[in-house]
Structures are given as C-alpha cells and as structure tokens.
C-alpha positions as protocol buffer text, in pm:
chain_id: "A"
residue {
  index: 1
  type: PRO
  ca { x: -6 y: -1 z: 4 }
}
residue {
  index: 2
  type: ALA
  ca { x: 98 y: 353 z: -36 }
}
residue {
  index: 3
  type: ILE
  ca { x: 287 y: 526 z: 222 }
}
residue {
  index: 4
  type: ASP
  ca { x: 65 y: 841 z: 341 }
}
residue {
  index: 5
  type: LEU
  ca { x: 276 y: 947 z: 647 }
}
residue {
  index: 6
  type: VAL
  ca { x: 632 y: 851 z: 798 }
}
residue {
  index: 7
  type: LEU
  ca { x: 698 y: 874 z: 1173 }
}
residue {
  index: 8
  type: VAL
  ca { x: 1098 y: 855 z: 1287 }
}
residue {
  index: 9
  type: THR
  ca { x: 1169 y: 783 z: 1627 }
}
residue {
  index: 10
  type: HIS
  ca { x: 1500 y: 838 z: 1704 }
}
residue {
  index: 11
  type: ALA
  ca { x: 1789 y: 882 z: 1493 }
}
residue {
  index: 12
  type: HIS
  ca { x: 2000 y: 585 z: 1554 }
}
residue {
  index: 13
  type: PHE
  ca { x: 2114 y: 425 z: 1216 }
}
residue {
  index: 14
  type: ASP
  ca { x: 1888 y: 102 z: 1260 }
}
residue {
  index: 15
  type: HIS
  ca { x: 1570 y: 317 z: 1298 }
}
residue {
  index: 16
  type: LEU
  ca { x: 1641 y: 654 z: 1064 }
}
residue {
  index: 17
  type: ASP
  ca { x: 1832 y: 506 z: 745 }
}
residue {
  index: 18
  type: ARG
  ca { x: 1881 y: 789 z: 479 }
}
residue {
  index: 19
  type: LYS
  ca { x: 1872 y: 588 z: 211 }
}
residue {
  index: 20
  type: THR
  ca { x: 1574 y: 374 z: 288 }
}
residue {
  index: 21
  type: LEU
  ca { x: 1373 y: 704 z: 346 }
}
residue {
  index: 22
  type: ARG
  ca { x: 1503 y: 815 z: 1 }
}
residue {
  index: 23
  type: LYS
  ca { x: 1303 y: 544 z: -178 }
}
residue {
  index: 24
  type: ILE
  ca { x: 1000 y: 569 z: 42 }
}
residue {
  index: 25
  type: ALA
  ca { x: 917 y: 931 z: 19 }
}
residue {
  index: 26
  type: ALA
  ca { x: 710 y: 1036 z: -235 }
}
residue {
  index: 27
  type: ALA
  ca { x: 591 y: 1408 z: -132 }
}
residue {
  index: 28
  type: GLN
  ca { x: 416 y: 1272 z: 197 }
}
residue {
  index: 29
  type: PRO
  ca { x: 492 y: 1437 z: 524 }
}
residue {
  index: 30
  type: ILE
  ca { x: 733 y: 1304 z: 825 }
}
residue {
  index: 31
  type: ILE
  ca { x: 717 y: 1355 z: 1136 }
}
residue {
  index: 32
  type: VAL
  ca { x: 1040 y: 1332 z: 1359 }
}
residue {
  index: 33
  type: PRO
  ca { x: 1150 y: 1438 z: 1724 }
}
residue {
  index: 34
  type: ASP
  ca { x: 1321 y: 1761 z: 1764 }
}
residue {
  index: 35
  type: GLY
  ca { x: 1657 y: 1786 z: 1641 }
}
residue {
  index: 36
  type: VAL
  ca { x: 1634 y: 1545 z: 1398 }
}
residue {
  index: 37
  type: GLY
  ca { x: 1473 y: 1710 z: 1107 }
}
residue {
  index: 38
  type: ALA
  ca { x: 1797 y: 1844 z: 940 }
}
residue {
  index: 39
  type: LEU
  ca { x: 1860 y: 1455 z: 872 }
}
residue {
  index: 40
  type: VAL
  ca { x: 1536 y: 1394 z: 653 }
}
residue {
  index: 41
  type: HIS
  ca { x: 1519 y: 1727 z: 462 }
}
residue {
  index: 42
  type: GLY
  ca { x: 1585 y: 1676 z: 92 }
}
residue {
  index: 43
  type: LEU
  ca { x: 1493 y: 1312 z: 90 }
}
residue {
  index: 44
  type: GLY
  ca { x: 1162 y: 1389 z: -102 }
}
residue {
  index: 45
  type: PHE
  ca { x: 898 y: 1484 z: 172 }
}
residue {
  index: 46
  type: ASN
  ca { x: 687 y: 1716 z: 112 }
}
residue {
  index: 47
  type: ARG
  ca { x: 650 y: 1863 z: 494 }
}
residue {
  index: 48
  type: VAL
  ca { x: 909 y: 1778 z: 788 }
}
residue {
  index: 49
  type: GLU
  ca { x: 749 y: 1852 z: 1115 }
}
residue {
  index: 50
  type: GLU
  ca { x: 954 y: 1827 z: 1447 }
}
residue {
  index: 51
  type: LEU
  ca { x: 815 y: 1777 z: 1783 }
}
residue {
  index: 52
  type: LYS
  ca { x: 953 y: 1767 z: 2137 }
}
residue {
  index: 53
  type: PRO
  ca { x: 766 y: 1565 z: 2414 }
}
residue {
  index: 54
  type: TRP
  ca { x: 395 y: 1569 z: 2431 }
}
residue {
  index: 55
  type: GLU
  ca { x: 392 y: 1831 z: 2130 }
}
residue {
  index: 56
  type: SER
  ca { x: 111 y: 1758 z: 1905 }
}
residue {
  index: 57
  type: VAL
  ca { x: 49 y: 1825 z: 1527 }
}
residue {
  index: 58
  type: SER
  ca { x: -262 y: 1732 z: 1311 }
}
residue {
  index: 59
  type: MET
  ca { x: -213 y: 1574 z: 977 }
}
residue {
  index: 60
  type: GLY
  ca { x: -506 y: 1594 z: 804 }
}
residue {
  index: 61
  type: GLU
  ca { x: -788 y: 1362 z: 1059 }
}
residue {
  index: 62
  type: ILE
  ca { x: -493 y: 1234 z: 1190 }
}
residue {
  index: 63
  type: GLN
  ca { x: -379 y: 1393 z: 1536 }
}
residue {
  index: 64
  type: VAL
  ca { x: 17 y: 1288 z: 1620 }
}
residue {
  index: 65
  type: THR
  ca { x: 138 y: 1342 z: 1965 }
}
residue {
  index: 66
  type: LEU
  ca { x: 535 y: 1290 z: 2060 }
}
residue {
  index: 67
  type: THR
  ca { x: 576 y: 1085 z: 2391 }
}
residue {
  index: 68
  type: PRO
  ca { x: 847 y: 1080 z: 2617 }
}
residue {
  index: 69
  type: CYS
  ca { x: 1046 y: 737 z: 2647 }
}
residue {
  index: 70
  type: HIS
  ca { x: 1367 y: 608 z: 2828 }
}
residue {
  index: 71
  type: HIS
  ca { x: 1617 y: 605 z: 2557 }
}
residue {
  index: 72
  type: TRP
  ca { x: 1893 y: 841 z: 2379 }
}
residue {
  index: 73
  type: GLY
  ca { x: 1864 y: 1029 z: 2053 }
}
residue {
  index: 74
  type: ALA
  ca { x: 2246 y: 1075 z: 1950 }
}
residue {
  index: 75
  type: ARG
  ca { x: 2322 y: 920 z: 1577 }
}
residue {
  index: 76
  type: VAL
  ca { x: 2686 y: 1013 z: 1650 }
}
residue {
  index: 77
  type: LEU
  ca { x: 2901 y: 1086 z: 2022 }
}
residue {
  index: 78
  type: ARG
  ca { x: 2870 y: 1485 z: 1948 }
}
residue {
  index: 79
  type: ASP
  ca { x: 2487 y: 1515 z: 1865 }
}
residue {
  index: 80
  type: THR
  ca { x: 2346 y: 1432 z: 2159 }
}
residue {
  index: 81
  type: TYR
  ca { x: 2102 y: 1759 z: 2112 }
}
residue {
  index: 82
  type: ARG
  ca { x: 1876 y: 1527 z: 1907 }
}
residue {
  index: 83
  type: GLY
  ca { x: 1524 y: 1431 z: 2026 }
}
residue {
  index: 84
  type: PHE
  ca { x: 1377 y: 1077 z: 2078 }
}
residue {
  index: 85
  type: GLY
  ca { x: 1045 y: 956 z: 2169 }
}
residue {
  index: 86
  type: GLY
  ca { x: 717 y: 703 z: 2058 }
}
residue {
  index: 87
  type: PHE
  ca { x: 394 y: 847 z: 1871 }
}
residue {
  index: 88
  type: HIS
  ca { x: 41 y: 818 z: 1966 }
}
residue {
  index: 89
  type: LEU
  ca { x: -202 y: 877 z: 1691 }
}
residue {
  index: 90
  type: SER
  ca { x: -584 y: 949 z: 1709 }
}
residue {
  index: 91
  type: LEU
  ca { x: -783 y: 896 z: 1388 }
}
residue {
  index: 92
  type: GLY
  ca { x: -1170 y: 963 z: 1530 }
}
residue {
  index: 93
  type: SER
  ca { x: -1255 y: 718 z: 1790 }
}
residue {
  index: 94
  type: ARG
  ca { x: -931 y: 494 z: 1667 }
}
residue {
  index: 95
  type: THR
  ca { x: -598 y: 534 z: 1894 }
}
residue {
  index: 96
  type: LEU
  ca { x: -232 y: 400 z: 1878 }
}
residue {
  index: 97
  type: PHE
  ca { x: 34 y: 411 z: 2059 }
}
residue {
  index: 98
  type: HIS
  ca { x: 401 y: 348 z: 1888 }
}
residue {
  index: 99
  type: CYS
  ca { x: 651 y: 317 z: 2203 }
}
residue {
  index: 100
  type: GLY
  ca { x: 943 y: 337 z: 1986 }
}
residue {
  index: 101
  type: ASP
  ca { x: 1293 y: 251 z: 2136 }
}
residue {
  index: 102
  type: SER
  ca { x: 1246 y: 267 z: 2527 }
}
residue {
  index: 103
  type: ALA
  ca { x: 1362 y: 90 z: 2868 }
}
residue {
  index: 104
  type: TYR
  ca { x: 1084 y: 42 z: 3113 }
}
residue {
  index: 105
  type: PHE
  ca { x: 987 y: 372 z: 3285 }
}
residue {
  index: 106
  type: ASP
  ca { x: 713 y: 480 z: 3527 }
}
residue {
  index: 107
  type: GLY
  ca { x: 592 y: 743 z: 3190 }
}
residue {
  index: 108
  type: PHE
  ca { x: 396 y: 480 z: 3059 }
}
residue {
  index: 109
  type: ARG
  ca { x: 136 y: 556 z: 3351 }
}
residue {
  index: 110
  type: GLN
  ca { x: 167 y: 866 z: 3254 }
}
residue {
  index: 111
  type: ILE
  ca { x: 112 y: 826 z: 2891 }
}
residue {
  index: 112
  type: GLY
  ca { x: -177 y: 594 z: 2964 }
}
residue {
  index: 113
  type: GLU
  ca { x: -344 y: 851 z: 3162 }
}
residue {
  index: 114
  type: HIS
  ca { x: -314 y: 1161 z: 2907 }
}
residue {
  index: 115
  type: LEU
  ca { x: -340 y: 954 z: 2574 }
}
residue {
  index: 116
  type: PRO
  ca { x: -624 y: 652 z: 2598 }
}
residue {
  index: 117
  type: THR
  ca { x: -511 y: 388 z: 2390 }
}
residue {
  index: 118
  type: GLU
  ca { x: -650 y: 134 z: 2171 }
}
residue {
  index: 119
  type: ILE
  ca { x: -346 y: -45 z: 2055 }
}
residue {
  index: 120
  type: ALA
  ca { x: 18 y: -28 z: 2177 }
}
residue {
  index: 121
  type: LEU
  ca { x: 321 y: -146 z: 1987 }
}
residue {
  index: 122
  type: LEU
  ca { x: 571 y: -261 z: 2262 }
}
residue {
  index: 123
  type: PRO
  ca { x: 916 y: -323 z: 2178 }
}
residue {
  index: 124
  type: ILE
  ca { x: 1015 y: -709 z: 2397 }
}
residue {
  index: 125
  type: GLY
  ca { x: 1344 y: -740 z: 2222 }
}
residue {
  index: 126
  type: SER
  ca { x: 1742 y: -647 z: 2270 }
}
residue {
  index: 127
  type: TYR
  ca { x: 1782 y: -678 z: 2625 }
}
residue {
  index: 128
  type: GLU
  ca { x: 2059 y: -912 z: 2703 }
}
residue {
  index: 129
  type: PRO
  ca { x: 2286 y: -837 z: 2876 }
}
residue {
  index: 130
  type: PRO
  ca { x: 2131 y: -687 z: 3141 }
}
residue {
  index: 131
  type: SER
  ca { x: 2306 y: -317 z: 3075 }
}
residue {
  index: 132
  type: LYS
  ca { x: 2121 y: -302 z: 2745 }
}
residue {
  index: 133
  type: ARG
  ca { x: 1807 y: -274 z: 2975 }
}
residue {
  index: 134
  type: GLU
  ca { x: 1886 y: 93 z: 3060 }
}
residue {
  index: 135
  type: VAL
  ca { x: 1752 y: 159 z: 2674 }
}
residue {
  index: 136
  type: HIS
  ca { x: 1517 y: -173 z: 2607 }
}
residue {
  index: 137
  type: MET
  ca { x: 1251 y: -365 z: 2751 }
}
residue {
  index: 138
  type: ASN
  ca { x: 1239 y: -708 z: 2832 }
}
residue {
  index: 139
  type: PRO
  ca { x: 923 y: -905 z: 2757 }
}
residue {
  index: 140
  type: GLU
  ca { x: 796 y: -903 z: 3115 }
}
residue {
  index: 141
  type: GLN
  ca { x: 858 y: -515 z: 3155 }
}
residue {
  index: 142
  type: ALA
  ca { x: 684 y: -468 z: 2808 }
}
residue {
  index: 143
  type: VAL
  ca { x: 393 y: -657 z: 2959 }
}
residue {
  index: 144
  type: GLN
  ca { x: 384 y: -440 z: 3260 }
}
residue {
  index: 145
  type: ALA
  ca { x: 379 y: -120 z: 3037 }
}
residue {
  index: 146
  type: PHE
  ca { x: 98 y: -256 z: 2849 }
}
residue {
  index: 147
  type: ARG
  ca { x: -95 y: -289 z: 3201 }
}
residue {
  index: 148
  type: GLU
  ca { x: 7 y: 72 z: 3325 }
}
residue {
  index: 149
  type: LEU
  ca { x: -98 y: 242 z: 2967 }
}
residue {
  index: 150
  type: LYS
  ca { x: -457 y: 35 z: 3016 }
}
residue {
  index: 151
  type: ALA
  ca { x: -455 y: -52 z: 2636 }
}
residue {
  index: 152
  type: LYS
  ca { x: -692 y: -282 z: 2489 }
}
residue {
  index: 153
  type: TYR
  ca { x: -425 y: -457 z: 2245 }
}
residue {
  index: 154
  type: MET
  ca { x: -57 y: -506 z: 2281 }
}
residue {
  index: 155
  type: VAL
  ca { x: 127 y: -579 z: 1933 }
}
residue {
  index: 156
  type: PRO
  ca { x: 508 y: -682 z: 2029 }
}
residue {
  index: 157
  type: MET
  ca { x: 760 y: -546 z: 1815 }
}
residue {
  index: 158
  type: HIS
  ca { x: 1143 y: -515 z: 1811 }
}
residue {
  index: 159
  type: TYR
  ca { x: 1234 y: -866 z: 1795 }
}
residue {
  index: 160
  type: GLY
  ca { x: 1360 y: -1140 z: 1524 }
}
residue {
  index: 161
  type: SER
  ca { x: 1453 y: -902 z: 1244 }
}
residue {
  index: 162
  type: PHE
  ca { x: 1833 y: -856 z: 1279 }
}
residue {
  index: 163
  type: ARG
  ca { x: 2071 y: -935 z: 1586 }
}
residue {
  index: 164
  type: LEU
  ca { x: 2154 y: -650 z: 1828 }
}
residue {
  index: 165
  type: SER
  ca { x: 2223 y: -813 z: 2126 }
}
residue {
  index: 166
  type: TYR
  ca { x: 2285 y: -1152 z: 2271 }
}
residue {
  index: 167
  type: GLU
  ca { x: 1936 y: -1339 z: 2361 }
}
residue {
  index: 168
  type: PRO
  ca { x: 1852 y: -1608 z: 2132 }
}
residue {
  index: 169
  type: PRO
  ca { x: 1634 y: -1478 z: 1866 }
}
residue {
  index: 170
  type: ASP
  ca { x: 1319 y: -1665 z: 1980 }
}
residue {
  index: 171
  type: GLU
  ca { x: 1330 y: -1598 z: 2340 }
}
residue {
  index: 172
  type: PRO
  ca { x: 1174 y: -1256 z: 2358 }
}
residue {
  index: 173
  type: VAL
  ca { x: 829 y: -1442 z: 2224 }
}
residue {
  index: 174
  type: ARG
  ca { x: 834 y: -1728 z: 2423 }
}
residue {
  index: 175
  type: ARG
  ca { x: 911 y: -1514 z: 2753 }
}
residue {
  index: 176
  type: LEU
  ca { x: 631 y: -1293 z: 2588 }
}
residue {
  index: 177
  type: ARG
  ca { x: 367 y: -1571 z: 2604 }
}
residue {
  index: 178
  type: LYS
  ca { x: 450 y: -1709 z: 2937 }
}
residue {
  index: 179
  type: GLU
  ca { x: 384 y: -1365 z: 3107 }
}
residue {
  index: 180
  type: VAL
  ca { x: 117 y: -1343 z: 2910 }
}
residue {
  index: 181
  type: ALA
  ca { x: -30 y: -1631 z: 3061 }
}
residue {
  index: 182
  type: THR
  ca { x: 37 y: -1507 z: 3405 }
}
residue {
  index: 183
  type: TYR
  ca { x: -194 y: -1230 z: 3364 }
}
residue {
  index: 184
  type: GLY
  ca { x: -472 y: -1396 z: 3159 }
}
residue {
  index: 185
  type: LEU
  ca { x: -399 y: -1154 z: 2853 }
}
residue {
  index: 186
  type: GLU
  ca { x: -406 y: -1401 z: 2581 }
}
residue {
  index: 187
  type: ASN
  ca { x: -689 y: -1249 z: 2395 }
}
residue {
  index: 188
  type: SER
  ca { x: -527 y: -877 z: 2451 }
}
residue {
  index: 189
  type: VAL
  ca { x: -154 y: -975 z: 2320 }
}
residue {
  index: 190
  type: LYS
  ca { x: -139 y: -989 z: 1890 }
}
residue {
  index: 191
  type: ILE
  ca { x: 150 y: -1153 z: 1781 }
}
residue {
  index: 192
  type: MET
  ca { x: 189 y: -1051 z: 1446 }
}
residue {
  index: 193
  type: ASN
  ca { x: 349 y: -1267 z: 1139 }
}
residue {
  index: 194
  type: GLU
  ca { x: 535 y: -1070 z: 898 }
}
residue {
  index: 195
  type: GLY
  ca { x: 345 y: -980 z: 560 }
}
residue {
  index: 196
  type: ILE
  ca { x: 34 y: -1078 z: 713 }
}
residue {
  index: 197
  type: PRO
  ca { x: -224 y: -825 z: 754 }
}
residue {
  index: 198
  type: MET
  ca { x: -426 y: -813 z: 1129 }
}
residue {
  index: 199
  type: MET
  ca { x: -790 y: -643 z: 1175 }
}
residue {
  index: 200
  type: PHE
  ca { x: -820 y: -461 z: 1512 }
}
C-alpha cells in the first residue's frame, strides 16, 4: 500500500536510514523528534515536522503526539541534542501508540492517563546483557508497560529482525507468551506475522 505518513522515533542508524527513507519518500509528510529534521530534509518529503515530547500536530484527520520514552537520541557521539520518543496517533475513535525504543520507566502510566490507547506497539527484544535494559525493555517489562498504559491490545515489536543483543532470537516471544499467560492476557496480546495483515 501507499505510505501516507512517515514517523521516525529517533536518529539511530537502525531506525533512521537515509537511503531507505529516500526510497519511500513520495511527497508525503514525515514527523521526527526535535533536532532530527536536518537528517530528513531533501529526501523527498513534502513536509517535515519536528516535535518535542507532548507536542502534537494534525495531519489531515490524524492527530500525532510525540510521547516521552527512556532511551537516547544521538546518531553519533557529538549530537546529543537530538530528540527521541514514541508516537500516539488518534483518528476519530481509533488510537494507536508506537513506543519507539524504550526501557521500562514510570512514564507509561502517565502516557496512559493523558492519551487513552486502543493498540499499543511495545518493544520486547534487545535486552541482554543486563546493561541493555537501561535503554530497552524485556518481555516482562513490556507487559507491565501495557498494563500501565491500560491499552486494549498489545502488539509486540523490536525483536527477531536482526541480532542486536545476546538473547536467543526466539526467546522474546517465548518469554512474552509466558508472562501474558500469567496475567490472562492471551486475547489482548496480538503477535503478528511479517507480511500478514491483522484486523483490529
């Protein structure tokens, strides 16, 4: 399908690849955190919006809000001024929260209070060794974040595509399933298969 809007959560190379963005740019808007706009200007987008945490912008009928997260935004060592975050999208009565990269932090409860969410996309991978958990969640923490957001559905993400950490590739989903069963959330957590649409 055609891409109507592009969201970039932060400037790390595995999340902002200029070559890929140039390929998908087709005169549509792109929204990035504050300080990231210079990296996407001139790639073919018709509008570049930079947001600080809790700032919102309307894109037609869609309201987009940048949410806080616990991560970091520098692309290289010296550009620590670049922002980072997640995105909350609202279209009529439908809402979606894309966490971006984040460690678990107490901000999930605040996001849930300010921005009611139907579908929450939460990362579950790249958590080993333990030092990785300063910037990424493990599956158990993702379930805790989901419960604090009070979202209706959780879709796990940020696992299995390529190896960035030391946990076995199949471990995040196994641990997620176990934690989901502990809380009886089997009907609320939707594990998607690549390339296969899912209706909510």
